[in-house]
C-alpha positions as CSV (number, residue, x, y, z in Angstrom):
1,M,84.7,164.9,-133.1
2,S,82.2,165.3,-136.1
3,R,81.0,168.7,-136.9
4,R,78.2,169.5,-139.5
5,Y,77.5,172.9,-141.1
6,D,74.4,174.2,-142.9
7,C,76.3,176.0,-145.8
8,S,73.3,177.6,-147.1
9,D,73.4,179.8,-144.0
10,P,76.3,182.3,-144.6
11,D,77.4,182.2,-141.0
12,Q,77.6,178.5,-140.9
13,R,79.2,178.4,-144.2
14,A,82.0,180.6,-142.9
15,M,82.4,178.6,-139.7
16,G,82.4,175.1,-141.7
17,L,85.1,176.4,-144.3
18,A,87.2,177.8,-141.4
19,D,87.0,174.5,-139.6
20,A,87.8,172.6,-142.7
21,V,90.9,174.8,-143.4
22,I,92.0,174.1,-139.8
23,A,91.2,170.5,-140.0
24,I,93.4,169.7,-143.2
25,P,96.8,170.3,-141.8
26,K,95.7,168.1,-138.6
27,Y,95.3,165.1,-141.2
28,E,91.5,165.0,-140.4
29,L,89.0,163.9,-143.1
30,I,86.6,166.6,-144.2
31,V,83.4,165.9,-146.1
32,F,82.0,168.5,-148.6
33,P,79.7,168.6,-151.6
34,T,81.1,168.3,-155.0
35,D,79.2,168.7,-158.4
36,T,78.5,165.0,-158.4
37,V,78.4,163.4,-154.8
38,Y,79.8,164.3,-151.5
39,G,83.6,163.9,-151.1
40,V,85.8,163.0,-148.3
41,G,89.1,164.8,-148.6
42,V,92.5,165.3,-147.2
43,D,95.7,167.2,-148.0
44,A,97.1,165.7,-151.2
45,F,100.7,166.4,-149.9
46,I,100.4,164.8,-146.6
47,P,101.0,161.0,-147.1
48,P,99.7,159.9,-143.5
49,A,96.4,161.7,-144.4
50,V,96.1,160.1,-147.8
51,T,96.7,156.9,-146.0
52,K,93.9,157.7,-143.6
53,L,91.5,158.5,-146.5
54,L,92.3,155.2,-148.2
55,E,91.6,153.3,-144.8
56,A,88.3,155.0,-144.4
57,K,87.3,154.1,-147.9
58,G,88.3,150.6,-147.4
59,R,90.7,150.8,-150.3
60,G,94.3,149.8,-150.8
61,R,97.1,151.7,-152.3
62,D,96.1,150.2,-155.6
63,M,93.2,152.5,-155.8
64,P,94.7,156.0,-155.4
65,P,92.3,158.8,-155.0
66,P,91.8,161.8,-157.7
67,V,93.0,165.3,-156.7
68,L,90.5,168.1,-156.8
69,V,91.9,171.5,-157.5
70,G,90.2,175.1,-157.3
71,T,92.0,176.6,-160.4
72,V,93.4,175.5,-163.6
73,R,96.8,176.9,-162.6
74,A,96.8,174.6,-159.6
75,A,96.0,171.7,-162.0
76,T,98.8,172.5,-164.2
77,A,101.3,172.8,-161.4
78,L,100.5,169.0,-160.7
79,V,101.3,167.5,-164.0
80,D,104.3,167.4,-166.4
81,S,101.9,168.0,-169.4
82,L,98.2,168.2,-170.2
83,G,99.1,166.5,-173.6
84,P,97.8,167.7,-177.0
85,Y,94.3,167.8,-175.9
86,G,94.0,168.5,-172.1
87,Q,93.9,172.3,-172.3
88,D,90.8,171.8,-174.9
89,L,89.2,169.4,-172.4
90,I,89.7,171.8,-169.7
91,D,88.4,174.8,-171.7
92,A,85.3,172.8,-172.7
93,F,84.4,171.1,-169.3
94,W,86.0,172.7,-166.4
95,P,84.7,173.4,-163.7
96,G,82.7,170.2,-164.1
97,P,82.5,166.4,-163.6
98,L,85.4,165.6,-166.0
99,T,88.5,163.9,-164.6
100,L,91.8,164.0,-166.4
101,I,94.5,161.5,-166.0
102,C,97.9,162.9,-166.7
103,R,101.5,162.2,-165.9
104,A,102.3,163.6,-162.5
105,N,104.9,166.5,-161.9
106,R,107.8,164.3,-160.8
107,S,109.1,167.3,-158.6
108,L,106.2,167.0,-156.1
109,S,106.6,165.4,-152.8
110,W,103.3,163.3,-152.3
111,D,102.1,159.8,-152.1
112,L,98.7,159.1,-153.5
113,G,99.4,155.3,-153.7
114,D,100.3,153.2,-156.5
115,T,99.7,155.7,-159.3
116,K,102.3,154.4,-161.9
117,G,103.5,158.0,-162.2
118,T,100.0,159.5,-163.1
119,V,97.6,161.8,-161.3
120,A,93.7,161.9,-161.8
121,I,92.8,165.7,-161.6
122,R,89.5,167.3,-161.5
123,M,88.0,171.0,-160.9
124,P,84.4,170.5,-159.5
125,Q,81.7,172.9,-160.3
126,H,80.1,173.1,-156.9
127,P,80.8,176.8,-155.5
128,L,81.5,175.5,-152.0
129,A,83.9,172.9,-153.1
130,L,85.7,175.5,-155.3
131,E,85.8,178.2,-152.5
132,L,87.4,175.4,-150.2
133,L,90.0,174.2,-152.8
134,K,91.1,177.8,-153.2
135,Q,91.7,178.2,-149.6
136,T,93.3,174.6,-149.0
137,G,95.2,173.8,-152.3
138,P,94.9,170.4,-154.0
139,L,92.8,167.8,-152.0
140,A,93.1,164.0,-152.4
141,V,89.3,163.2,-152.6
142,S,87.1,160.2,-153.0
143,S,83.3,159.9,-152.6
144,A,82.0,159.9,-149.1
145,N,81.2,156.1,-148.9
146,R,83.0,152.8,-148.2
147,S,84.3,151.3,-151.5
148,G,81.4,149.3,-153.1
149,A,78.6,151.1,-151.2
150,P,76.3,153.7,-152.8
151,A,77.7,157.2,-153.4
152,A,76.8,159.7,-150.8
153,T,74.5,162.3,-152.7
154,T,73.1,164.0,-149.4
155,A,74.9,165.0,-146.2
């Protein structure tokens, strides 16, 4: 069942966030605004949910989704190291539309696809996305369109 919320209305925003938080552990896809386009997301740590996301996008495992985070602390937990310039880039551009590709923390149990040991991480600047990510934790997210189709800039 598809539900839609007008998040400019405080009551609907609260209901929408609550529904999204409930949907995530059920492997359901959620759609939400980011600072660039609308994204479709799932729990990054539930492999069948990530598979569902890739199928919805029309992608194979060779195109793993990036992971959005709500805090810098969450990002640093996902990676082995930010490298020599990662923290400088985060300080300068996060939250915002900058994706960092880092070596993934090898102790994590997840399967984003054929990542070759890396993870693409980003902290969006959209307040609703940040609020959602702080409640759900890291989400595997891709733009809310089929691969090759124009990006979704409106709901």
